[in-house]
N, C-alpha and C positions, 0 to 999 in steps of 0.2 A: 286478296287476303294473304297475310304473311305472318307466320309464327316463328319465333326463335327460342331455342332452348340451349342452355350451356351445360357442358359436362366437363368436369375437371379431370385432367389426367393425373390420377393419384398413384404415384409410384410406391406409396406406402404399402400397397397390397401386393407388390411383387414378391415372388418366392425368395426365401433365403436359400443358401447353399444346401442346408439340411433338407428343406422341402423339395428342392430339385432332385437331390439324390433319391429321395423316397419316390418321386414321380417316375424317374427312370427305372427304378426297381419294379414298381407296379406295372409299368408298360411292358417290361420283359415277361412278367407272369401272364399278363393279358394276351401277349403275342402267342405264347405257348398254348394257352387255352383256346384261343381263336384258331390257331393252326390245326390243332387236333380236331376241332369241330368241323372245319372246312374239309379236312381229309375224310372224315366220316361221311359228309354230305356228298362229296365228289366221287369218291371211290367205293363207298358203302361197304367196308369190310365189317367183320364181326366186331362188336364193341371192344372185346378184349384184345383184338389184333390191331386196333387203331394206332397205338404207340409204335408197333413194329413196322407198320406201313409208313408212318410218318418218318421214322428213323431211316427206312430204306430209301425214301425220297431224298433225304438230306445227304446220304453218302453217295448218291448217284447224280448230284448236281453237276451239270456240264456234260453228262452222258448223252449221246445222240438219240438214244432210245427213250429218253425222258420226255413225256408229252407236255404240251403247253399248259394243260390243266394242273399239272403238278407244280409248275411255276406260279400259277395263280394261288395255289395253297401256300407256297413258300412266301409269297408277298404278304399274305395275312400274318405270317410269323413276325415280320419286321414292321408291319404297318403301325401298331401302337407306339413302338419306339420312335419311328420316324415322325409321328405326330408330335410327341413330346419334344424331340430334338428340334423340330422346326419352331415350335413354340418358344423354346429356349433361345433360339437364334434371332427371333423376331426383333427384340430390342436393338440388336446391332445393325439391323437393316431398315430402321425407321427413316422416314424422309427427314431431310435436314431443316424442316420448317418449325421444329420445336422452339418454343420461346422461353423455356426455363423449366426446371424440375424442382423448384422449392416445395417443401412440404413440412408438416409438423412431425417432429421426431416421436417415435414410439419406444416403449421399454426395450424392444428388440434392438434398437439402435444404441442404447446406452453403453454397452461394453466397448464398442469401437470409439465412442466419444469420451471414454474414461469417466463415465458417470456411474455411481453405484449407490446403494442404500445404506451402507455400513460405515465407511470411513471417509475422512476428508472434510473439506470445507462445505458447510451447508449453504446451498444455493436456493433451494425451494422445497416444496412439499407436495406429495400426492396423497389422496385419501385423508385429507386433514380432518374431516368430520368423523372419521371412523375411530375405533378403539386402538387401532394400530397404524397411525400415520406413517408414511414412508418419506424420509428426508432424501432429497436429491443431493448427492455429495460429490465433490470434485476431488479426484485423487492425484492430479498432476500438480507439481509445485509451480503454478503459474499465477500471475496477478489477476485480480478481479476488479471490475469497475461496476459499481452500483449507481444507477441513475434513478433518482427518486425525488419528486418535487416536495416542497414543504408540506408537512402534515400527512404524508403518505405512510408513515410508520416504519421508516427504514431502520430506525434504532431498535424498535420492538420486534421488527420482522426479519432483520438481517444480522445485526451486530450481536444483540443479546442471545439469540439462538445459537450462534457460533461460540460465544463465550461460555455457554452452558453445555456445549457439545464437544468442543475440541480441547483435550487435556494438555496439549503441548504449550510451550512458552508463548507468551503474546505481549505485545506492546499496544496500548489502546489510547487513542486521542479521545478524551472524555469531556465533552462540553457539558458544563453544569454539574458534573460528578454523578450523573444518573447511573452510568454503567458500573462505577465502583460500588455504589450502594446496592445495586440489584444483583451483581454477579460475583463480587470479590469473595464474599463469605462462602458461596457455593463452590467456587473454584478451589478455595483453600480446603474445604471439608472433603469434597468428593474427588478432586483431582490432585490433592496434596501439593498444591502450588504455593510457593512463597509469594506473598502479596507485598508489592512495593507501591507506594503512593508518591508521585511527584506532583506536588501542588505548591508551586513557589510562593503563592500569596496566602498560604495557610501555615499556621504553626503545627498542624497535624502532619506535615510533610515527613515522610520516612525514607525517601530516596534522595541522595545527595549526588549532584552531578557537577564536576569541574573538569572541563577539557584540558586544563593546564595543571592538573594535579601532579604532585611529586611522583606518584606511582607511574604516571605516564611519561613524564618529561625527564626523569633522572638519568636515563641512559641514552638520551637522544643526542645525536650530533647536530651541528648548527643547521645543516641543510634540511633536516627533518623538523627542527624547531621553526625554521622560517616557513616551511610548507604548512605546518599546523597553524601558525599564526595567520597566514594568508587565507587559509580555508575558513577559519572562524571569522575573520574580518569580512570576507566576501558574503558571509551569511548574515552578519549584523548590519553592515552598511549597504543597504539595498534601497536605491531611489525609486520613486514612484514611476509608473509607466511614462516613458518619454524623457525622464531625467536620470536614467541609469548611469550616464557618463558625466554627471554634474561635477564641476571642478572641486567644489568644497567637499562633496561626499567622497570623492576619490582621495582628496588630501587627508580627510579624517580617517579614512581606511588605512592610509599609509602610516598615520600617527599611531593607530592601534597596533599595527604590525611592529612598529618600532618599540613601543612600551612592552609588548608581549615578548618580543625577542630579548630585550634587555633583562627582564625579571626571570625569564626561563633560563638564560645563560648564567646569571649571577646567583640566583637562589634555587634553581632547579624546581621552581614552583611559582605559580601565580594564580590569582583568582580574578574573576570578572569584576567583582566589587573593587578590588585593588586597582584594576586597570581603569575602572570608571572614575576613580579619584586621582589617577596618576597625573593629569595635566595641572591640577591645582594642589597637589600634595606638598608637604614640607620635606625636603630632601636633606636636611641638615645632618641627620644620622648617617646618610650615605656618603657624606663628604669625607675624604681622607684628610690627614693633617695638613698637607700642602694646600689643597683647595679650601679646606675649612677655615684657613686664615682669612679668606675674603669675606667670610660671614661673621667675623668677630670685630668688636669695637677696637679702636686704637688704644695703645697703652696710655693709662692716665699719667700724665707727666707729674702731676702733683703727688701721686701715690703709685710709683712704679711697681711696688710689690703687690698691689691689688690684683686679684685674679681677674683676668680678662672676661668680659661678658659678651654674649652673643648680640649681634646687631640685628634686631628683628625687622628693620627697614630694608634689609638686603634680600633680594630675590634669590633664594637658594636653588630654585629651578634652573635659572640661567647658569649658575655656577656648576650645578650638577651636569648640565648638558656639556659644558666645557670639559669637565673632568671625564665624562663618558667618551668624549671624542679622542682622549688620549689613553683610554683604558685598553691595554693590549690583551687583557684576559677575555675580551669579547671580540666577536668577528668584526672585520674591517667594514663590512656593509653597515652594521649597526653603528659603528663609530662615525662613519661618514654622514649618516642620517642625523646623528646628534650634532655634528658640526654644522650641518645645514640649518637645523632649528636654532642653534645658538646665534647664527648670523641673520636669521629671518627678520623681516620688518615686523614691528610690533603689531601694526594694524592687521596685516595678513595672518600673522600667527594667532591673533585673537579671534579672527573669523574661523580659522580651522578648529580652534579649541571650542568655539561655540557650537559648530556643527557636530563635533565629537561628543560634546555633552548631551546634545539633543538625542543622539542615538543610544548613548550609554546610560541615560538617566535611570532606566529600569533596574540596572544592576546595583544601583546605590540604595535601593529599597532594602530595609533591614531583613525582611522575610526572604527576599530573593538572594540577598547576600548570604544568608544562612543556608539556603538550599543549594547554593553553588560554592560553598566554602571548601568542600572536599569531595572525594569520590568514594561512595559507599559500595560500589560494585564494579565489575568489569562486564563489558558486553558479551564476552565469551561465557559468562555465567548463564546466560539465556540458553546456551547450547548444552552446557554441562548439567544444569539443573532445570527444574520446571519453575519458572518465575512468571508472574503476571504483573506487568508494570502498567499502572494507570496514570496517564498524564492529564491531570484535571485542571481545566481553565474555565472560569466563568465567562459567559458571553460578553459581558462588558469589559473584560480584561484581555480579550484576544489581541486587540491591536497593541496593547502595552507589552504583553508577554511574547508576542510573535517572534521577536529576535531570538529569545532564549529557547523557545520551542523548536525553531528552525535549527538552531545549533544542535540540540539534543537529537532530533530525528536524522539530520544529515550525518552526524557523527555515528549514530547507530548503524546506518546503512553502509557507511564507508568502512567501519571497523569489521562488521560481519562479512562484507563482501571482499575483504582483503585477506581473510583468513582461510581456513581449510574448507574445502567443498563438502557438501553434505547431501546424501541421497536417502537417509533414513527418515521415514515419516515421523517416527517417534521423537526426532530431534529437530523437526521443522520449527520455524519461528514465524508467528503470524503478526502482521501489523494491520490494525484496524484504524484507518485514517478518516474518521468522521469529519466532514467539512474541512478537509485538509487544505483546500485552496485558500481559505480565509486566513491562514497563517503566513501567507506570502510565498514567494517563489523559492522552491527547493530543487535546484538543478539535478543533484545526484539522485534524489528520490524519483524524479521523472525518468531517469535512465535505468533505474533499478529493474523494472519489469523485463527489460531486454536481457538482463544479466543474472537475475536472482535465481533462476531455475537451478543452476548448478550448486547454489549455496543453501538451498532449502529455506529461502526467505520469501514469504508469501505476503505481499502487500495487498490489502483490500481498500481500494479507493472509493469513498462514498461522496457523492456530489448531487446537487439539486438538478443540474442539467449540464449538457456539454457546453452550453454558452457561458455558464458560470466559470468553467475552466478557462475558456477563451478569454473571458474578461480579465482574469488575474494573471494568466500565463501567456496569452497570445495564441493565435491559431496554430502555429507550427507545433508548439508544445502540447496543445490539446490533441492534435493528431498523433503525437508520439504516445500519449496515454491511451488513446483509443486503439491504435494499431498494435501496441505491445501487450495489451491486456488479453489474457487467455480466455477469460469468461466475462460476459456482460449480463448483468441482471437489470432488466428494464421494467420499471413500474409505469403507471400511466404518465403521459407526458403533457406538459403545458405548452411547450415551445413548438411552433409549427415547423421550424427548421430542423430541430432535433428529431421530430416525428418523421419528417420526410427523409432525412438521412438514414434513420434506422430502417425505414421501409425499403429503401434502396439497398441497404446492406443485406437484408434478408433475401430480396430478389423476387423474381416472377415464377409463376407456374404456367403451364400451357393449358389453356382452356379450349375445349372443342365446342364450337358453336354450331348448332343444328338449326337450319332454316327450312321451313315448309311453306311453299307458296301454292296458291290455288286460285283459279279464276272464279269470278262471281257466278258464272253460268255453268261451270264445269264441276259438278258435284263429285264425280268419281275420278277426276284427274287431279293429281297434285305433283309437285316437284320438290324433292327433299335434297338439300345440299349441306355439306359439312365444311367448316373452315376452322382454322386455329388462330388463337389470339393470345397475347401475353396479358396476364393479370397479376397484380401484386398479391402475394400470399397474405401479407399483413399491410393494410393501408395506413397512411398517416392518421386518418380519422379513427381507425381501429385503436391505434395506440393512444390517442387523446381521450377516447371514450372507454378505455380499458377499466374494468372494475378495480377498486382499490385493493381488493383481496387477490387479484390476479397479477402474475408476472410472466415475462418471457425470458428464457435463459438462452443466450447465444454462446456457443462454444467455438473457439477459433478453429478454422478448418471445416466447420460444419454450420456456417452462418445460414445456409439455405435450409437448415433443418432445426428451426427454433423449438425449444421445449416449452410447452404450456405447463404452468405450475401455479400453485397457490403460495401466498406469502406465509411463511411458517411463524406466525406470531407466537411468541413464547408463552403468553398468558392463556393461549388456547390449548396448551399441551398439558395433559394430566401429570406427566412425569416431572414437570417443573413447578408444580403447584407449591407455593411457599418458598421458592428459591430466593426470592428477593427479601425474605425475612431473616436470612442467615447473616450474622455479623462476623466481621473479621476478628479472630482471636489473636491477641498478642503472643507471639512465640518466644520473644526475647525480652523478658521483663527489664533486664538491665539496660539493653539498648533503648527500649522505649522510655525508660526513666531518664536516660541521658538526653534524649531528644527533647523531652518535656522540660528538663532543667535548662537546656539551651534556650528554649522558647521563653521560659520564665525569666531568665537572666536578661534576655534582649527586651522583653516587655517592661521589666522594671527599669532598665536603662532608659527606655523611651519615655516612661512616665516621669522619671527624674529630670530628663531634659525638658519636658513640657513644664515642669514646675520650677525650672531654673536652679535645680539643686546640684547640677553637674558642672564642673569647671571645664570650659573648653580650652583648647590650646591658645596661647597668647596671640598668635597671629591668625587665629580663626580657621586654620586649615589642618588637614589630617597629616599624620606622620607615618613614614614607612621605615620599618627596621627589620632586617633579617632575623628570624627567630625559628625556634623549633616548631613542628607542625601544630601542636595544640595551642601554643601561645599566638602563633601567627593567625590561625583561624579565628581565635577570640578577638584579636586586635582588629582584624579586617571587618568583623561584624560590628564591633563598636565604632570603628572609623566610619562605617556607613551611617551610623547614628550620630556622627560628629561628636563622639565622646572622647575625651582625652584618655590616652592609654599611658598608665604609669610605667615608666621604664624600669625593668627589673635588673 
């Protein structure tokens, strides 16, 4: 017969430094008391003379006349201290057969893990059913990775609680607009945040973003103009997995850089809508007197005094390319590219333009053109003021708007991480990236966790699984996100591989197995043996079976000490009751009216076009003309609608 029992070596019950100090102090008191008692027993002096006898023994230590029994009494003085001291040393002399020391963290561990109940990013909750739930909050400016399968409540349990708790500036990827509806009014009222809505497919949009705006470009040298154009191009023209280096995509990217460089050098301003129309636009207004001659009809021999007319059969784009190749006011690199396009074979050039149009179509949309017509803010405003930016995209529009959202997010991180460093928690900026992988690859965003600490920029990545990141980004980039994230919040997992990897990350604890064996005929004889074995603190099956209300919090540097917590669902918190009922109040009536007027004008133009009441340009293409800011923005919006702009 053989019985086995297991006992976990739980180091969570080890004494803290404070407890050890108290133990040593008590051992000294006990030693003195025990010493006096032994002196009384061995030498039997009067009770009031015991301290004097004990003292006399102490001052005569080493004297030849001191008897052995005196040393016995002295040993009792230090015996309690020696016991505690030996106990304290035992962990350092354990045998080397331990298999791990993973354990669950306790509140006593939180200070060294930089976890508190008052400030910082909300990761989880303790005592959620009590009248005073305790939020577990991270104080370090590190990135966070939230892994939660569909339907687990990651929005209600992670993002909304933070938007209702963290007053600092934030940028939020908002699928369906749920976060804006439920938290914007609360943040405006209680955190005094300025609310900005970036919803490119909505006329309610209040945030305008143009990476090539005059305010950004006006003082740039060519080298910086080229760098900016290439950065935006690499974000828009992204091939599917396996076709990243496709010839036509690379050629279209080069074409985008060319157009962006040209307009930024000539006009100190460009828009994405303008660039979307650039390959098919009418460049007659850009031609000077010399090259404009090529676009005019010959002099009428029958009527030499008749004013010459424009020849609409002439391709002004080709003439403009030729003119650009000789324009010394722009950089030689741009001129050379224009020369190459002017000499390119028509078939190849048509294929490049077709690929270009495929990627740039979204920017021709009237609403997107309006949202990207100007720059209504600077990214530095997020640091100087408290601003909540909501990037709202409907699920069905993600694929269409992905290029624009990538540009916005990549520009955000590049701008903020190239400025001043920030260590003030009051000026931290939080980025909540719900389903961020669905918007496509953003290389700079992936590198941000390794660099953002110094800049007080805290990305919170939310994904359904590690494998989802791998699908869109590849295994190497997935590992970058995992390894550089300072905090991991783990909901129950559906993926076997994700569960196995997380279980291994947490590690093993040492389990002591006690075996008792006994012969069938030997009732009073038994053999007991102990052995050690490694066991997973959290098994893959534990993670897959984890209750939907439970989470594990892993802190970088303390992976072997996961924190058990509850999901802090916002609707369970009494202090947030009715938070979703608060609506955003317009602070700038004039600005709001202007936005509505722009929307109304564009809508009316669209309606007129549908009814055939608007005259299009004679050659059916858009025109480009340098103008002041207001007229240019208006023209670009109307051009996207294919409405003729009357020259003023």
